[in-house]
Each structure stands twice: as C-alpha cells, then as structure tokens.
N, C-alpha and C positions, 0 to 999 in steps of 0.2 A: 555579283559579278556577271556581266553579259558580254557577248561578242556581237558586234554590229557587222552583219554580212554585207551591208551596202557600202562600207568604207573601202577605198582602193588600197590594195595590199602591195607593198614594195617587195623586192627580192629579199631584203634583210628580214623583213617581217615574216616572209615565208620560211626562212631558216629558223626563226624563233617560234614558229607555229606549234611544233610538238611540245616545246617547253610551256608555252601559254596554255595549251590544252591540258597538260598535266597539272598546272597550277589551278586551272578552272575546276578540274575534277576533284583536286584536294579540297578546294574551297566548298564545293557542293557537299562532299563527304563530311567536312567539319561542321557545316551548317546543319546537316541532317543529324549528326551525332549530338550537336548542342541541343537541337529541338527534342531529340529522343531522350536526352538526359533530363529534360524538364518533366514530361509525363507521358509521352507517346500517346496522345489521344487518337481515337478513331474519328476522323472528320466526317461530318454529314455532307454527303454529295448531293447537291441540288441542281436541277436544270429547269428549263421553262416548262417541262411536263410534270415536274414534281407537284405533289399535293400542296395546297396553299395554306394548310394549317398543320404544323408539325410540332408535336410535343418533344422538347429538347431533353427530357429526362434521360432518354436512352443514350444520349451522346454527352452527358454531363459527367465531369470528373471532379472529385473533391480532394483537397489536400488534407491529409489526416495527421500530419506530423509537425506542422508549424503554424504559428500565429504571427507571421511576418507583417510588418507595417508597409513595406515597399514591394513593388512588383519585382524589382531586381532580386530581392531575397527569395521570392517565391519561385522565380525562374531557375534559381540555382538548386532547387529541391531535387533530390534523386528520384528515379522512376518509381521506387517502391514506396515513396511518400504520397503518391497519387493512386487513386483507384476509382473504379466506376461508382457513380452516385447511386445510392439506394434510397427509396422513399423514407425509410426509417432514420436516415442520417440526420435530418434536420427537423424532426418532430419533437422539439423541445422549446423552452422559453429562454430567451436571452442568448446572445452570441457576440463574440468579439473577434474580429479579424478572421472570419470564415472565408476561405478562398475556394471558388469553384471555377471550372474552365470548360469550354467547348470550342469546337472548330467547325467551320463551314468551308466547303470547297466547291467552286463553280468552274466546271471544265470548259464550257463553250458558249455561255449566254450572258447577255447583259440583263441583270435582274435587280429589282428593288424589293426589299423585304423589311419587315418591322419585327424587332424582338420585343416581346411583351412579358413583363414580370407582374403577374396578377396578385400582388400582395401590397395594397396601398398603405399598410401600417409599418413597413420597414423604416427604421430611423435613417440609416445611411447605406448607400450602395455606390461603390466606385467601380465603374466599368472601364476596363482598358481594352482598346480595340487595336489589334495587331494585324497587319497585312504582310504576308510572307515573312513573318517573324520580326517585323519592325513596327514599333509603336506608332500608330497614326493619330489616335485621339484618346483622351481621358475625360470621362463624363461623370459628374457627381449628381446623384439623385437621392431621394428619401424625404420622408415627411418632417425631418428636422431642418429642411431648407424651405424657403418660400416656394409657393406652388409654381410661380411663373418662371422659375429657373429650370423646369423640366424640359428635356429636348422636344417633347410633344405634349401639349396641354391635354391631359387625360387624367381620369381618376386613378388609373394604374400607371405603372412606369413603362414607357415606350421608348425604344431607341431605333431610329431608321438607319438602314445600311444600303449601300449600292455595291453590287457584286459584279466586278469586271471578269471577263473570261480568264481562266487559268490562274486564279488568285486563291490563296489559302488565307482565310480570315480566322484569327484566333481571338477569343474573348476571355478575359479574366475578370471575375467579379469578386470584390472584397466587401463583405457584408458585416455591418455592426448594427445591432438592434437590441432593445431591451424587451421586446415582445416576442411574438412567434417568429421563428426563423424560416418558415415555410417559403420555398422558392419555386412556384409554378411558372416555368419558362416555356414560352411557345413562340415559334417562328410563324409569322403571318404574312400573307399578301395584304396590301393596303385595302383592297376591295372587301375581302372577307373579314378583316378586322373591323372595318366600318360597320358591316352588317351585324357582326357579333356585338359591337359596342352599342349599337342601336337597340338590339334585343335585350342586352343586359341593362341598358338605361331604362327601357320600358319596364322591366321586372322590378328594378330598384325603385323607380318612380311610383309604380303601382303599390309596392309594399309601403313606402313612405307616405304616399297619398292616403292609403287606408288608415294608417296610424294617425295622421294629421286630422282626417275627417272625424275619426272616433274621438280623438282628444278634444277637438273643438266642440263637438256635439256634447260631450260630457261637461266641458267648461260652461257652455251656455245653460245646460240644465242646472249645473251647480249655482250659477249666478241667479237663475230665475227662481230656484227652489230653496237655496241656502243649505243644500244637503252636503254633509261632510263626505258621504260615500262618493258622490260625483266629483267633489273637489279633489279628494285623494286620488281617485281614478284618473282624473284629467291630468294632474301633475305626473302621475306614474306613466301615462301614455306619452305625454310630451317629452319626458326624460328618455323614455324608450325610443321615441322617434329620433332624438338627438344621437343616441347610441347607434342606432341602425345607420343613420346618415354618416356618422364618423367611421364606422367599420367599413362601409362601402367607399369611403373617400369623398363622398358628396359634400359633407360639411366643410372639409378642408378646402375644397375647390371653390365653394360659393359663399361661405360665411366668414372664414378668416384665412384667406390664401397668403397674406403677408405676415401672419403670426404663427409660425410653426410651433412656438412654445405652447400655445393653446392646444394644438393637436396632440402634443405629448401627454397632456394630463386630462383631456376631456373625457376619455373612456374610464380611467380610474376614478374620476370624480363622479361620473354619471352612474356607474354601477351601484355604489352604496345608496345614492338617492333613489334609484329604482327599487332597491330592496326595501328601503325605509317606507316608501309610500305604498309598495305592494303589501307590506305588513299592516299598515294603517287601514288600507282598503279592505284587507281580509277581516280585520277586527270588526269593521262596520258591516260588511256584507253578510258575514256569518253570525252577526249579533252576539259576539262572544261575551259581551257585558251581561247578557241575560241567560246564556246557555252554558258558559264554562269560564269561571274566573281564573283557574290555573292557566288555561290557554291564553286568556287576555293578558295576564302578567307576563307570560313567556313572549308574546308578541311585542309588548312594550319594552321588554329587556332587549330584544333583538333590534327594535327600532333605535334604541339608544346606542347599541353597538354599531349599527350602520352609520349613524351620524358621526360617531367618534372615528370610525374607519375613514369616513370622508375627510375629516379634519387631519388625519394622519397621513394622507396620500403623499404630500411633499416630503415627509420625514422618513418613509420606508423605502428601501431600495426597490427599484422598479420590478425586477424579476421576482423578488420575494412577494411584492405587492400583488403581482398577477396571480401567483399561486394561491395567495391568501384570498383574493377575490373569487377565483374559480372554486375554491373550497367553500367559501361563504355562500356563493350562489347555490351550490349543490346542497349544502346542509339546510339553508333556509327554504329552498324549494321542497326538500324532503319533509321538513317540519310542517310546512303549510299544506302539503299534500296529505300528510297524516291527520292534521286538524280537520281538513275538509272531509276526508274519508270517514272519520269518527262522527262528525256531524251528519253526514249523509246516512250512516247506519242508524243514527238516532232519529232519523225521519225528517230532518230539516229540508225544506223544499229546495232552496237555492243551492244547497251544498253539493248535490249530485252533479249538476252542470259545472259548478266551480271545480269539483274534483277532476272532471275530464280535462278542463283547461290546465290545471296544475300538473296533471300527469303528462300531457304533451310537452309542457315546458321542462319537466324533469327529464324526460327522455332526451330532448335536445341538449339540455345542460350536461347530462352524463356523456353523451357522444362528443360534444365539444371539449369537455374536460379530458376525456381519454385521448383525443387527438392531440390536444395541447401537451399532455404529459408523455406523448409518444408511445402509448400502450396499444393503440390500434391505428390502422392506416386505411382510410376510405377514399383517398384521392380527391378530396374536396377541401376547401378552406376550413380551418379549424372553427371559425365562428359561424359557419353556415348552419349547422344543426340548431344551435341555440337561437339564431335569428329566426329560423322557421318556427321553432317552438314558442318563441316570444310572440310572434305574429298570430299564431294559432291561439295562444292563451289570451291575447288582447281581444280577439274576435269573440271567443267564448265568454270572457268577462263582460263584454258589451251585451251579450245575450242575457247574462245573469242580471245585469242592471236593468235591462228592458223588462224582464220578468218581475223584478222587484218594483219597478215603476208601475207596472200593471197592478200588482197587489196593493201598492200604496194608493193607487187611483181608485180601486174598488173599495178600499177601506174609507177613503175620503168620501166617496159617494154615499156610503152607509151613514157616515157622520152627517152629511148634508141632509139625508132623509130624516134623521132624528132631529136635526135642527128645524126642518120644515114642520115637523109635528109640534114643536114647541112654539112655532111662530104665531100660532093662533092667539096665544096669551100675550106675546110681546111683539106684535106685528110691526108697530111703528118704529120700535127701537132696532129691530133686526133687518128691516127691508133694505136699508142703505148698505149694511154690512154684506148682506147676501148678494146685492147688485155688484158691489166691488169684488166679491169673491168670484162671481160669475164671469166678470170681465177678465180677472186674472186667469181663470181656467181656460177662457177662450184663447187668450194670448199663448198660454202654455200649450194648449192643444194644437194651435197653429204651428208653433215651433216644432212640436213633435212630428206633425204631419210633414213639414218641410224636410226635417232631418230624415224621417222615414223614407220619403221619396228619394232623397240623395243616396241613402243606403241601398234602396232597391236598385237604383241605377248602377251603383258600384257593384252590387252582387250580380247584376245582369252582365256587366262587363267582365267580371271574374268568370262567370259561366262561359262566356264566349272564348276567353283565353283558355279555359280548361278544355273546351271542345276542340280547339285547335291543337293543344298539346296531345289530347287523346288521339286525334287523327294522325299526328306525326308518329305516335308509337305503333300504329298499325301499318306503316309503310316500310318497305325494304329500302335501305339507304342507297344501295347501288342502282337499282332499276326503277324505283319510284312506284312499282306496283305493290299490292298488298303483301304482307309478310306471312310467315307460317302461323303466327298467333291469330291473325285476322282470319286466315283460311279456316282454322279449326273452329273458331266461334261461328263463322258463317255456315260451315258444313252442318253444325248442329241445328242452327236456325232454319236453314233451307230444308233440312230433313224433316223438321216438325211441320213446316208448311206443306211439304209434299204429302206427309202422312195425313194431315188434317183435310186437305183439299183433294187428295187422291189424284195428284198430277205427277207425271214422271219427272225425275231429276237425273241429269247426266253429269258424269265426272270425266275429265280428260287429264291424263298424266302425260307430260311431255319431257323428253330428255334429249339434250344435245348429243349428237353422235360424235364419238371419238373426241370428246372434249379434252382429255388429257393430252392428246397429240396436238391439239390447238394451243394448249398452254405451253407445251414443250417447244413448239415451233415459234410462237409469237410472244411468249411471256405472259405473265399474269395480267398485265395491263391489256394486252391484246385479248386475253380470255374474258376480262371484264367488259371490253368493248363488244365482244360477241354476245355475251349474256344481255347487255343493255339493248343491243339491236333486236334480239329475239323478243325481249319484253315489249319493245316498241311495236313490233309486228303483231303480237298478241293483242295489245291495247287497241290497235287500229282495226283489227278484224272483228273483235268482240265489242259491239257498240250498244247492246241492250243494257239499260241501267241495272238490271238484275244480275247480269253475268259478272262473275268474279274471276280475275286473273291474279294469281299469287305466285311468288317465288317459294317453292316448296323446300328448297335447300340445294346449295351448290349450283349445278347446272340443270336442275329439275324445276319444272313449273307445274302447277296444278290449277285446273279451271273448273269452276262450278257453273253448270247451265241449268237454271231452274226451268221447270215447265218445258222440258225438251226430252223427246223420246230417243231411242237408239239410232234411228235413221237420221233424225235431225242432227244428233251429236256427231255421226260419221261425216255428214256434209261439212259441218263446221271444222272437224278435225282435218279433213282433206284440204279445205281452204287454207287452214293454218300451215299444214305441211308444205303445200305448194308455194305459199308466200315465202316461207323460210328457204325453200330450195332455190327460189329465184333471187334471193338476196345476193347482191354484188358488193361484198365487203373488202376493204383494203386496209391493211395495217403495216406501217413502216414501208409503204410503197410496194407491198407484196399482196397479191390477192388472197383472200381468206374464204375458202369454199366451206360452207357449213350446211348441215341438214339435221333433221330431227326425227325421232321416232315417237309414236303416240300410242297410248292405250286408252280405250274408251269403254265405259260401262254406263248403264242407265237402268232405272227401275223406279217403281212407285214405292216409297219408303213405308215399311210396315211396323218398325219398332225403333227404339232409341239406338240400338246397336247396328241397325241396318246401314246407316250412312258410312260407318267405318268399314263394314264389309264391302260396300260398294267401292270405297276408295281402294281397298286391298285388291279387289278384282281388276280395277283399272290399272293398278301398279303391276299386277301379274301380266295383264295384257301388254303393257309397255315392254316388259322384259321379254315377252314372247316376240314382239315386233323387233327387238334388237337381236334376238337369236335368229330370226328369220331373214336377217340381212340389213337391218336398219333402213332409215328413210322410208318408213312405211307405217301403216296403221293396223292395229289389231283390236278386235272388239271382244268383250266378255259378255256372253249372253246368259241371262238368268231368267228364271221362270216367269217373274212378274214384270219383265221389261216391257 
C-alpha cells in the first residue's frame, strides 16, 4: 500500500486522512508480522561500495522442520523452524525438498549482481525470487534439465539480479539431489565473476589437458608396442579425464548438453571403470604374475567386482550407490597402496614411485570421503581433494611407465647386441629382419621424442603457473606489497648476504600514528584506504630492486634496505616520513590527516640471529619515536653499524 503525494487532495479526503494513515500503519505492521512469522532473516545490505564477491553462507537460513513441496507451505513455517545455516548442515549425500533462504537489501543504488551456486552436480534447484515479499520470478536449474535452460550458460548455476533502490530481495531455494547437497552460494559482480570464471576455466582446462595428453601418449605407445600396460593405463586415464570433466560440469556443457539423463549416470558408470583398469594396470606394472600370485588373484577379483558394480549402477538407489562407490574407491586405493608398498620393500624398482602416486590418491580419497560423509569441513567442494589426488597419481604413473619403458629399451638393446653377435653365422637371413627392426625403433624413438617435447612444454607451462601462484602467496591482499611471510624469508636471505659480503643492512619499522582514531572517525574502509595510500608512498619512494617493502601487520610496515648504512637509512626514513606527512587524503568528503613514526637500525650482520636482533632494535626505536611525540624518526645505534 502506498500514498501518492502528487495527487490533489479534496477536503473530504483530508477528513479521511487520519483513518487512511491508521490503515496504512496497520498494513505495514501486518506485512512485517507476516514476514517475521516466516523466518526473520537478517538481510545482506549492499551498496555500490560493497565488495564485489560476498560469500552468502553468513546470511543463509535453512528450514529444519519441513519438506514442503510448495513455497506457500514454507512461508507458513514458524520462526523457530528456521535457523542460521552452518557448513555442517548440508555435508551429506542425497536430499529431498531442502529449503534455504537469504535476503538482500539495497538502500540507495542501482546495482547489478549475479548469484553463483558453484556445485554443477545438483539435480534440481528451484529458485524463488521475491521483491518486497512478492514473488517476481521462479527459476528452475539443475543437471537434470538440458544445459541451455539455465539463466546464464555456465558450468555452474548463475542467476542475474537487478537491485533497485530501497528494495528488499528475498530468495528461497528448494534443492533436490541424489548426490552431494553442498551449496556454495556467492554474490558476484559481473566483472569479477568473469575474471574468476576465466581463471577457473584455465585451471580446469589445464588439468583436463594434462590428462588428455598423457592418455593419448599412452594410447599411441600401446598401439605402437602392443603393450597391455600402456593399453590399460590409456583407458584408465581417458576414463579419469571423463570423470574430471563431468565433475567440473565441462562434459555436460560441451558433450551432451541436451541429454541430462547421461549426466545423471556418467559419474557412477565411470568410477568402476577407473577402478577396474587401475587394477589391471597395477597387475602389469608391478608384474604380480611373477612376484606375487595372491596379489594377482586379489586384483582380478576386484576387477570382476568393479565390472559387476558398473552393471548394477541403474539398479542401486543413487544415494546408496554413491556411498558404495566412495567406500570402494577408498578400500581399493588402500589395497593397491599396500600391494605397492610391499613390493617396494621387497626391492622392486618401479614400486617405490608407484607407492608415492597411490599414497597421494589415497589421501585425496580419504579427504573427499570424509567431506561427503559430513565428518570434516574444509570449505571446499567434496570432489576437489580426490581430483587433485587423481591428477597427481596420473602424473606419477606416467613417470613409472617412462621408467619401465627405459628399462625395456635397455633390455631390448641388450637383446639386439646378442643378435648381432649371432648375425655372423646367419647374416643373410637376419639382415632384413634387423633392418625392419631398426626402422620400427626409429619410428618409435621419433614418437617418444615428440611426446617428450610436448610433455616438456606442458611442464614448463605448469612451472610458470606455479611461479605465479607462489608470487601471489607472498603479497598482502590489501596493499599489494609483500606480506609478513615474504619479509621473514627475505630478512634471513639478506642477512646472509650482508654477513658474506660484509656490507651493512638497514631495517625501517613504520607505524601509522593514532590509527585507532582514524578507524573510529572514518571507519574500517577509511582505515584500509589510509593503509593503501601509505603502501603506495613507500613503493614510490623505494625504487631500488633490492629494497623490500612489506606490511608487517595491522598498520605497521617493515622495510629492508640492503647495502645501506645508518646515515643512508635515516635519509630514506626522512623522505618517507615527509612524503606521508604531505599526503592530502579525503574520505567521505572529509580530510584525513595522517602521519607516521619510524624506527631505524643498521649493521653488518655477524650471525644467523643478528637480523632478528636488528629487527627488534628497529621496533624499539619505533616505539621510542611514538613516545617522543610521533611523526618523527628514532635510530638504534649498535657497535658494528
């Protein structure tokens, strides 16, 4: 109910105005009571200055007392039937009519956001979108529907929303699924979601690309050599590639987008096939036929069990099937790990590396199983650990095959040498055979060199990605300068250089004056802006490649100046202090006056403990500067400075 202030009011209407106001007040109270009777959620208040990636778990409510089919039934639930969502609420397999809800409130901006549900294996998700307690839209999603029916075409489930000023948006989600019920909900801006999707696509593509490359390489070797080991390994890797693509939603998007029924059974079918060919490959690579007949019989029994399990997939209830698959993967991985460990102890050459791969897979399997069963909570997708473990195991197994191929090649060369010794007696008969064999070896060698080159390129790309990831872990997320961990490592390294070269090293400790007052007056966002501005000043003033600026913690910064004595460090400190003092910052149209105090120490490092002592001296000098009035520099003088 609303009152249009622009409408002309007659004298009779003026007489009725008190009554209309009372009715309006009663209506507002009734609407508020009706909404409170539903579940009284705490809405997420967002504005144009809000962060562009928000985990909605803290604003998510779950219905604990009903499995209603319709929204109207859920909205009639009493307040005590709703409670705040906890990560352990949905850590299990299989769910029917699970209801969760959250609200968004936009006070004064026109905003566009996207709700992302990053679990591509959910069967059915019904999203009810309410604006000011009125249903606006109902959207059906899930991998039980054709891919092109999704609101936005993506591997995960996305729902775009437009937020007008002073609107309360309430969302109800009804989830039905036979698999994991994990609900990672995140509110994104379109730009940040695009960047995240590109990075995630690169990661998934890299993982799938590695598996495809290894699988094709093994297939080519199998076709060229007729080796059962490479044949089994090739099928194993190809099936694993299909599993990884299905778990990430890539297979559904690109291989069978119009056939969701395939998506429902591809994972349960693929897992037993992976287990079967993993067992067959183990039998060959560990040569159980020659080293242990009991292990060989056990492997073949488990292979038969895996194929039978594959045939029973359509006949077993899906939730029971998933628990059975998790248990089967865990037990078979444990058995194969035990087999390989025993063979490694007995001295079999390839068993040691094989044991390493199996151990990585077992750890990933255990973690995924515990997450699926709700026994632990790591804030990651349940399938992530086993996917990482499988990829690690595939790479290690490729190394095992490469070693075995090398051994076979050496053995083959030995046989060739023996054949050449006999060629003197049967020269004419054997020359043609040897020529054919040499041609075959040349072709095989060429294939190996080509695949080796491709693997080297892939490994180089992996190394570049790892370097970028390592660099990201050394940066402070707020300021972009180095973090405390990077500072500690650099302090040790520069200390050793100073000690070896007998050159001085200086340390500057900087603290923002009266930072608590800045936070109290301008808020935490204003405080963050202050810290970022000072980090920018430090980066601009310290331009030598060897100088290190790091955020030491809170409002403190630490600076390492290699090959700098105390006088040079004092000059740098004064330049930094003056630059900060001259900053003209404004936050929320109010000027923000800031200053900083610095402590300086410098010395030629004499022992491994000396850098820490130098850091402590700079810290003490910093606190002396704050006690002496702030916005000043104090130096710590030591004997070998």
